[in-house]
C-alpha positions, 0 to 999 in steps of 0.5 A, a space after each residue: 920728297 926730301 924730308 922738309 918739316 912743315 915749319 920750314 914752309 912758313 918761314 923758310 930760308 930765302 934766296 934771289 931777288 925781285 922788285 915790288 912797288 907798294 903804292 897807296 892808290 887803289 885800282 891802278 893798272 899793275 905792270 907784269 914781271 919781265 922775263 922769268 918766273 916770280 914764284 919764290 920766297 923773297 926778302 929785302 930792307 931799306 932805310 931813309 933817315 929815321 925810317 927802316 922797312 923790311 919786306 918779305 914776300 911769298 909768291 906761288 902760282 896765283 897766290 901770295 903774301 907780303 909782310 912789311 915791318 916798319 920801324 923808327 921814329 917816322 913810324 911812331 914805333 914798329 908797324 907790322 903789316 901782312 897782306 894776302 895776294 891774288 896773282 894774275 899774269 905776273 901782277 897782283 889782282 887783289 890785295 887783302 889785309 890780314 887784320 889779326 896779323 897787322 898793326 892798326 896803322 897799316 894801310 887797309 887797301 894798298 896797291 902792291 905792284 910787282 916790278 920787272 925782273 932784271 936778272 936776279 933782282 927787284 926793288 920795293 917802293 912803298 908809298 901810302 898816306 900812313 907810311 913815310 916815303 922810302 927809296 926803292 928797296 932790293 928784294 932777294 929771292 932766297 929760295 924758289 925755282 932754279 933759273 934755266 941759266 943756272 943749270 949746270 953742264 953735265 959732267 962727263 961720266 957722272 952716271 951709274 952703269 950708264 944711267 944719267 941724272 935727268 934721264 927719264 924713267 922710260 930711258 932709265 928702265 930701258 937701260 937697267 931692265 931691258 939691257 942690263 937685266 935688273 928687275 923692278 923691286 916693287 916691294 922695296 919701292 917708296 913713295 913720298 905722298 905729301 899734300 900736293 906733292 908725290 914722288 917715287 923712289 924706285 928700286 931695281 935689283 939684279 941677282 949675282 950669277 954665283 950660287 946662293 946670292 940674293 937679288 939685293 946683292 946689287 941694287 940701284 935706287 932712283 929718286 924720280 922727280 915728283 909732281 902734284 899727284 901719283 900719276 905724275 910721279 909714276 909717269 915715264 917722263 919723270 926724271 932721275 934726280 938722284 941715283 944710288 947703287 949698293 952692290 955687295 960683291 959675291 966672294 966667289 967673284 974674287 973682286 978685290 977692294 983694290 980693283 974696285 977702288 981702281 975702277 971708281 978712280 978711273 971713272 970718277 977721278 982719284 981722291 977722297 970719298 966725295 967728288 964735286 963738279 962745278 956748273 961747268 962740269 969741271 971737278 973741284 976741291 970740296 971742303 974737309 972737316 976733321 979729315 973727312 970730305 963733306 958733302 957741302 961744297 962751300 969752298 968753291 960755291 962761295 966764290 960763285 955766290 959772291 960773284 953775283 953779289 949774294 952772301 955765302 950760304 944763303 942758298 943752302 937748304 938741307 934735304 935728306 936724300 933717299 938712303 941711310 938716314 944721316 949719310 946723305 944729308 947735304 946742302 942744296 946750292 943752286 950755284 953748284 953742279 953735281 957730286 959723286 959719293 963712292 964708299 967702298 968697304 970690305 966684308 969677310 964671308 964666314 961661309 967661303 972664308 973669303 973677303 969681298 968688297 961692298 960699293 955704296 955709290 951715289 950721284 946727284 945734281 944740286 939743281 935737280 934736288 933743289 927743284 924737288 925741294 921747291 915743289 914740296 915747299 910751294 905745294 904746302 905754301 899754296 895750300 896754306 895761302 888758299 886756306 888763309 884767303 878763304 878765312 880772311 877774304 870776307 869783309 869783316 863788316 859782313 862777319 857778324 859775331 853771334 852774341 
């Protein structure tokens, strides 16, 4: 939905934490995770004496993979292992080694046990005949679904003409089309059609009452939540993830830029172009660079991150919000709330000789944007894992080369 590159799927930046135990015995009963989804991209590391091991895991629906890298004298050098997983009810039902991407010393048939989620963290225990004994390791889920307890409160007045983030398409259209007189602009609509993920950006336009105006003079663009297919994307239950209004006021309306700025300040608060709101719905200061307020609220989100024991910045995932290509590129921070960007400029009409203002207004919630990024990543990851399992899931003894 938001312009991710395929290369970001295989090794994306990661975000939270999980406990994974890797044992040597085959066929043991495996415990399921405790409350909360295990989907996500995870990583962690641990050391013991002269042994160090790093673990990366990608878990999506019924498939996954785990990569191990051991180093130090206890390993006799560096050992890299990759295992493909089939998941069932939060546990691993089958483990398949990827021979072309694993060192010869990697255990061929390890039991990999997913431990219980405890809030935001998990641990890793690795035990195998060919591996040294290591203590439990913490994995952090560095990107994945946003936990419900991290959803922000909706800040008061963060809407566009009453259309709110999180409202359904049916609710948005009842307001814009039926009450306010906006008309759907089917020729302007845009759809992102990615394998396993489809999303729609719908345009609604309203013509000015003044003579000679165009329907594009007042345009509201809503990015709706996506899904696995076009039916889901076009569903009346799809929710507004981002709402943007581009309004070119008519010169004969005699709206001054001062009056427009006052209206923006009265509704969204005075100050800079961008207003940030934390997860409690309170307005907070953003971060400036060269006098310009950025749309990456590191300053206040960093403290939120550190309070939960995470490093600043690990939640950032660049996305491109529908609109002008570079203007609304921002970072997704699941510890942040929402933002309003209101840019006012002034034009001069050569026809009337009058000046008139233009409003570019945009509201978005970070958790909803993050949801869409994860949907897009997980759809690609699930496809890639299925292809890998189909290719490597056969016994190598059964695959005879033709000579």
